[in-house]
VMD Tcl script that builds the backbone (N, CA, C; Angstrom):
set m [mol new atoms 204]
animate dup $m
set s [atomselect $m all]
$s set {name element resname resid chain x y z} {
  {N N MET 1 A -0.395 -3.308 8.112}
  {CA C MET 1 A -0.829 -2.140 7.285}
  {C C MET 1 A 0.472 -1.446 6.508}
  {N N PRO 2 A 0.343 -1.162 5.325}
  {CA C PRO 2 A 0.565 -0.207 4.271}
  {C C PRO 2 A 1.565 0.913 5.515}
  {N N GLN 3 A 2.381 1.256 5.592}
  {CA C GLN 3 A 3.360 2.842 5.932}
  {C C GLN 3 A 3.935 3.647 4.656}
  {N N ILE 4 A 2.825 4.811 4.456}
  {CA C ILE 4 A 2.742 5.589 3.506}
  {C C ILE 4 A 4.158 6.462 3.851}
  {N N ASP 5 A 5.282 7.193 3.327}
  {CA C ASP 5 A 5.835 8.176 3.464}
  {C C ASP 5 A 5.016 9.253 2.818}
  {N N LYS 6 A 5.016 10.448 3.265}
  {CA C LYS 6 A 3.963 11.521 3.079}
  {C C LYS 6 A 5.127 12.052 1.848}
  {N N GLU 7 A 6.236 12.282 2.457}
  {CA C GLU 7 A 7.428 13.425 1.600}
  {C C GLU 7 A 7.288 12.830 0.302}
  {N N LYS 8 A 7.401 11.527 0.447}
  {CA C LYS 8 A 7.627 10.772 -0.904}
  {C C LYS 8 A 6.634 10.775 -2.051}
  {N N CYS 9 A 5.730 10.534 -1.612}
  {CA C CYS 9 A 4.455 10.012 -2.494}
  {C C CYS 9 A 4.198 11.566 -3.205}
  {N N ASP 10 A 3.749 11.228 -4.320}
  {CA C ASP 10 A 3.207 11.981 -5.017}
  {C C ASP 10 A 2.198 11.951 -5.765}
  {N N GLY 11 A 0.975 11.127 -5.093}
  {CA C GLY 11 A -0.690 11.185 -5.794}
  {C C GLY 11 A -0.816 10.302 -6.826}
  {N N CYS 12 A 0.321 9.625 -7.450}
  {CA C CYS 12 A -0.124 8.901 -8.505}
  {C C CYS 12 A -0.980 8.152 -8.672}
  {N N GLY 13 A -1.734 7.158 -7.445}
  {CA C GLY 13 A -2.403 6.269 -7.732}
  {C C GLY 13 A -2.487 4.803 -7.586}
  {N N VAL 14 A -1.306 4.558 -8.364}
  {CA C VAL 14 A -0.682 2.967 -8.858}
  {C C VAL 14 A -0.823 2.215 -7.858}
  {N N CYS 15 A -1.097 2.751 -6.344}
  {CA C CYS 15 A -0.727 2.106 -5.115}
  {C C CYS 15 A -2.003 1.573 -5.217}
  {N N VAL 16 A -3.249 2.210 -5.487}
  {CA C VAL 16 A -4.563 2.605 -5.449}
  {C C VAL 16 A -4.951 1.080 -6.168}
  {N N SER 17 A -4.586 1.194 -7.355}
  {CA C SER 17 A -5.046 0.679 -8.483}
  {C C SER 17 A -4.845 -1.100 -8.254}
  {N N VAL 18 A -3.433 -1.353 -7.338}
  {CA C VAL 18 A -3.053 -2.638 -7.488}
  {C C VAL 18 A -3.614 -3.202 -6.293}
  {N N CYS 19 A -3.767 -2.397 -5.595}
  {CA C CYS 19 A -4.777 -2.984 -4.161}
  {C C CYS 19 A -5.736 -3.666 -4.270}
  {N N SER 20 A -5.850 -5.199 -4.075}
  {CA C SER 20 A -6.676 -6.002 -4.050}
  {C C SER 20 A -8.038 -5.735 -3.109}
  {N N CYS 21 A -7.664 -5.039 -2.365}
  {CA C CYS 21 A -8.134 -5.157 -0.648}
  {C C CYS 21 A -9.273 -4.036 -0.350}
  {N N LYS 22 A -8.911 -2.853 -1.611}
  {CA C LYS 22 A -9.249 -1.269 -1.737}
  {C C LYS 22 A -8.935 -0.890 -0.626}
  {N N ALA 23 A -7.858 -0.898 -0.025}
  {CA C ALA 23 A -7.457 -0.452 1.761}
  {C C ALA 23 A -6.569 1.010 1.481}
  {N N LEU 24 A -6.801 1.546 0.362}
  {CA C LEU 24 A -5.451 2.733 0.105}
  {C C LEU 24 A -6.338 3.751 -0.770}
  {N N ILE 25 A -6.775 4.706 -0.518}
  {CA C ILE 25 A -6.792 5.883 -1.145}
  {C C ILE 25 A -6.379 7.128 -1.438}
  {N N ILE 26 A -6.444 7.945 -2.508}
  {CA C ILE 26 A -5.490 9.342 -2.142}
  {C C ILE 26 A -6.968 10.539 -1.824}
  {N N VAL 27 A -6.074 10.913 -1.125}
  {CA C VAL 27 A -6.792 12.424 -0.281}
  {C C VAL 27 A -5.431 13.730 -0.536}
  {N N ASP 28 A -6.169 14.270 -0.764}
  {CA C ASP 28 A -5.222 15.840 -0.920}
  {C C ASP 28 A -3.586 14.922 -1.587}
  {N N ASN 29 A -4.285 14.542 -2.735}
  {CA C ASN 29 A -2.908 14.137 -3.454}
  {C C ASN 29 A -1.645 13.470 -2.617}
  {N N LYS 30 A -2.359 12.572 -1.673}
  {CA C LYS 30 A -1.355 11.666 -1.052}
  {C C LYS 30 A -2.255 10.522 -1.185}
  {N N ALA 31 A -1.621 9.329 -1.066}
  {CA C ALA 31 A -1.990 8.100 -1.080}
  {C C ALA 31 A -2.395 7.931 0.706}
  {N N ARG 32 A -3.532 7.314 1.293}
  {CA C ARG 32 A -3.986 7.030 2.482}
  {C C ARG 32 A -4.081 5.421 3.070}
  {N N TYR 33 A -4.355 4.630 3.795}
  {CA C TYR 33 A -4.729 3.683 4.430}
  {C C TYR 33 A -6.200 4.228 4.809}
  {N N ASP 34 A -6.824 3.325 4.035}
  {CA C ASP 34 A -8.685 3.319 4.543}
  {C C ASP 34 A -9.046 3.334 5.952}
  {N N GLU 35 A -9.524 3.740 6.995}
  {CA C GLU 35 A -9.317 2.848 7.988}
  {C C GLU 35 A -10.684 2.313 8.061}
  {N N SER 36 A -11.912 2.988 6.695}
  {CA C SER 36 A -13.059 1.683 6.990}
  {C C SER 36 A -13.347 0.497 6.110}
  {N N HIS 37 A -11.661 0.187 5.587}
  {CA C HIS 37 A -11.627 -0.935 4.994}
  {C C HIS 37 A -10.181 -1.886 5.923}
  {N N ARG 38 A -10.447 -2.900 6.053}
  {CA C ARG 38 A -9.249 -3.591 6.332}
  {C C ARG 38 A -8.326 -4.147 5.320}
  {N N CYS 39 A -7.398 -4.470 5.393}
  {CA C CYS 39 A -5.935 -4.909 4.114}
  {C C CYS 39 A -5.813 -6.260 4.835}
  {N N SER 40 A -6.935 -6.850 4.207}
  {CA C SER 40 A -6.977 -8.423 4.170}
  {C C SER 40 A -5.214 -9.227 3.215}
  {N N GLY 41 A -4.909 -8.324 2.721}
  {CA C GLY 41 A -3.539 -8.458 1.853}
  {C C GLY 41 A -2.747 -8.158 2.405}
  {N N CYS 42 A -2.585 -7.445 3.308}
  {CA C CYS 42 A -1.512 -7.341 4.240}
  {C C CYS 42 A -1.499 -8.543 5.376}
  {N N THR 43 A -2.515 -9.250 5.815}
  {CA C THR 43 A -2.619 -10.290 6.800}
  {C C THR 43 A -2.076 -11.382 5.765}
  {N N ARG 44 A -2.174 -11.489 4.500}
  {CA C ARG 44 A -1.532 -12.406 4.033}
  {C C ARG 44 A -0.421 -11.857 2.962}
  {N N TRP 45 A 0.420 -11.278 3.899}
  {CA C TRP 45 A 1.887 -10.648 2.987}
  {C C TRP 45 A 1.827 -10.193 1.507}
  {N N CYS 46 A 0.904 -9.554 1.057}
  {CA C CYS 46 A 0.577 -9.588 -0.538}
  {C C CYS 46 A 1.602 -8.083 -0.406}
  {N N GLY 47 A 1.750 -7.120 -0.088}
  {CA C GLY 47 A 2.863 -6.352 -1.049}
  {C C GLY 47 A 2.752 -5.878 -2.090}
  {N N ASN 48 A 1.612 -6.157 -2.752}
  {CA C ASN 48 A 1.202 -5.296 -3.969}
  {C C ASN 48 A 1.316 -3.481 -4.141}
  {N N CYS 49 A 1.164 -3.115 -2.816}
  {CA C CYS 49 A 0.929 -1.613 -3.173}
  {C C CYS 49 A 2.872 -1.244 -3.281}
  {N N GLU 50 A 3.468 -1.453 -1.877}
  {CA C GLU 50 A 4.854 -1.583 -2.105}
  {C C GLU 50 A 5.815 -1.855 -3.673}
  {N N LEU 51 A 5.471 -3.002 -3.905}
  {CA C LEU 51 A 6.222 -2.959 -5.051}
  {C C LEU 51 A 5.792 -2.385 -6.402}
  {N N ALA 52 A 4.766 -2.072 -6.290}
  {CA C ALA 52 A 3.994 -1.291 -7.207}
  {C C ALA 52 A 4.480 0.477 -7.568}
  {N N CYS 53 A 4.527 0.957 -5.899}
  {CA C CYS 53 A 4.887 2.269 -6.221}
  {C C CYS 53 A 6.433 3.051 -6.533}
  {N N PRO 54 A 6.137 3.979 -7.580}
  {CA C PRO 54 A 7.309 4.589 -8.592}
  {C C PRO 54 A 8.052 5.579 -7.385}
  {N N GLN 55 A 7.329 5.733 -6.551}
  {CA C GLN 55 A 8.298 6.537 -5.642}
  {C C GLN 55 A 8.712 6.216 -4.460}
  {N N ASN 56 A 8.831 4.992 -4.563}
  {CA C ASN 56 A 9.424 3.806 -2.761}
  {C C ASN 56 A 8.490 4.737 -2.041}
  {N N ALA 57 A 6.993 4.845 -1.857}
  {CA C ALA 57 A 6.718 5.561 -0.852}
  {C C ALA 57 A 6.224 4.735 0.380}
  {N N ILE 58 A 5.906 3.706 -0.253}
  {CA C ILE 58 A 5.223 2.433 0.741}
  {C C ILE 58 A 5.958 1.591 1.319}
  {N N SER 59 A 5.907 1.397 2.583}
  {CA C SER 59 A 6.295 0.079 3.098}
  {C C SER 59 A 5.290 -0.668 3.618}
  {N N CYS 60 A 6.108 -2.284 3.862}
  {CA C CYS 60 A 4.802 -2.688 4.527}
  {C C CYS 60 A 5.699 -3.487 5.363}
  {N N PRO 61 A 6.207 -3.330 6.335}
  {CA C PRO 61 A 6.752 -3.435 7.312}
  {C C PRO 61 A 6.495 -5.058 8.079}
  {N N PHE 62 A 6.451 -6.259 7.420}
  {CA C PHE 62 A 6.654 -7.605 7.573}
  {C C PHE 62 A 7.542 -8.510 6.697}
  {N N GLU 63 A 7.447 -9.345 7.466}
  {CA C GLU 63 A 8.516 -10.838 6.510}
  {C C GLU 63 A 7.813 -10.810 5.662}
  {N N ILE 64 A 8.365 -11.042 4.158}
  {CA C ILE 64 A 7.626 -12.266 3.345}
  {C C ILE 64 A 8.039 -13.611 3.668}
  {N N ILE 65 A 6.960 -14.735 3.196}
  {CA C ILE 65 A 7.458 -15.992 3.855}
  {C C ILE 65 A 7.338 -16.347 2.272}
  {N N VAL 66 A 8.019 -17.096 1.570}
  {CA C VAL 66 A 7.726 -17.839 0.502}
  {C C VAL 66 A 7.483 -19.161 0.627}
  {N N GLU 67 A 6.447 -19.744 0.703}
  {CA C GLU 67 A 6.385 -21.687 0.594}
  {C C GLU 67 A 6.907 -22.276 -0.554}
  {N N GLU 68 A 7.577 -23.472 -0.166}
  {CA C GLU 68 A 7.397 -24.107 -1.347}
  {C C GLU 68 A 6.827 -25.574 -1.526}
}
mol reanalyze $m
mol bondsrecalc $m
mol representation Tube
mol addrep $m
């Protein structure tokens, strides 16, 4: 599950727009993990939200393995 640093997050919504699982929402101008959705992208090591965040406020604490 993505971890969001509330201090860094400015609520821009870029992470929401790139999350194919719709697992992130904006509440009170901050990104949040939506408990009603399961982030299946995270189980596939997606990381789109982490890569897209212009504030570097999101981390996906797992190892990304590239298959060759």
